[in-house]
C-alpha positions in Angstrom: -12.5 -24.2 -27.0 -13.4 -23.3 -23.0 -15.3 -25.4 -21.0 -16.5 -24.7 -17.2 -16.2 -26.7 -14.2 -19.0 -26.3 -11.6 -17.0 -25.6 -8.6 -19.3 -24.4 -5.6 -22.2 -22.0 -4.6 -21.2 -18.4 -3.9 -23.4 -19.0 -0.3 -20.1 -21.9 0.1 -17.6 -18.8 0.1 -17.1 -16.0 2.3 -14.6 -13.4 3.4 -13.9 -15.9 6.7 -14.5 -19.0 4.9 -12.4 -19.3 1.6 -13.9 -22.9 -0.5 -11.1 -25.5 -1.5 -11.7 -27.6 -4.8 -9.5 -30.5 -5.7 -9.1 -29.9 -9.7 -6.7 -32.5 -9.8 -5.0 -35.2 -7.9 -2.0 -32.9 -7.0 -3.8 -29.6 -8.0 -6.1 -27.6 -5.2 -7.4 -24.2 -5.7 -9.1 -22.3 -3.3 -11.9 -19.4 -3.7 -11.6 -16.4 -1.7 -14.8 -13.7 -1.5 -13.1 -10.2 -1.3 -15.0 -6.9 -1.3 -13.9 -6.8 -4.8 -15.4 -9.7 -5.9 -14.1 -13.7 -5.9 -10.7 -15.0 -6.8 -9.3 -18.2 -7.5 -5.3 -19.2 -7.0 -3.3 -22.0 -6.3 -3.5 -23.0 -2.7 0.1 -23.5 -1.9 2.5 -20.6 -1.5 5.5 -21.0 -3.8 8.0 -20.0 -0.9 7.3 -23.1 1.4 4.2 -24.9 0.2 1.8 -23.3 3.2 -1.9 -23.8 2.4 -2.9 -20.5 1.6 -6.7 -20.9 2.5 -5.4 -20.5 6.1 -3.6 -17.3 5.3 -5.0 -13.7 6.0 -7.1 -11.4 3.3 -7.2 -7.6 3.1 -8.7 -6.2 0.2 -7.2 -8.4 -2.3 -4.0 -8.8 -0.6 -3.4 -12.5 0.4 -0.9 -13.1 3.5 0.5 -16.5 3.8 -0.2 -17.4 7.2 3.7 -19.2 7.5 6.1 -16.4 6.6 4.2 -13.4 5.9 4.6 -13.5 1.9 2.1 -11.4 0.2 0.3 -12.0 -3.0 -2.5 -9.8 -5.4 -5.4 -12.2 -5.5 -6.2 -10.7 -9.0 -2.9 -11.0 -10.7 -1.0 -14.0 -8.4 1.7 -11.9 -8.0 4.1 -11.8 -5.5 4.5 -8.4 -3.2 7.3 -9.5 -1.1 9.6 -11.6 -4.0 9.4 -10.3 -7.5 10.1 -13.7 -9.1 7.2 -15.7 -7.3 3.7 -16.1 -8.5 0.7 -17.9 -7.7 -1.1 -19.6 -10.4 -4.8 -17.6 -10.7 -7.7 -19.5 -12.4 -10.6 -17.6 -14.2 -14.2 -17.4 -12.5 -17.6 -16.9 -14.0 -20.3 -16.3 -11.9 -23.8 -17.2 -13.1 -26.5 -16.6 -10.7 -25.5 -18.1 -7.5 -23.4 -20.5 -9.2 -19.1 -20.1 -9.2 -17.6 -21.9 -12.2 -13.9 -22.5 -13.5 -13.3 -21.6 -16.8 -11.0 -23.6 -18.7 -9.2 -23.4 -22.0 -9.1 -26.6 -23.5 -6.4 -27.1 -26.6 -6.9 -29.9 -29.4 
């Protein structure tokens, strides 16, 4: 079963200002807006733990602010190290609301 979690309104996210959301006590996600759409990924770089909301976006590529590691926002795959990947989160846009789609398992 899939559930939707309301994250924010589209107006709260811009290319210059990503939106952070605490999903759990130890799980923060960040939503980026690019010309290709909205993308949600974990807000920590797997290399050294930098907050990725402070990174630089060019098209769908996120560059970590600390050491320049690069990630594809759509897949989460690192373009710097083949073994590194960000956790990605599926989104649904309904009118002006952004929802996270979660798969519930019984």
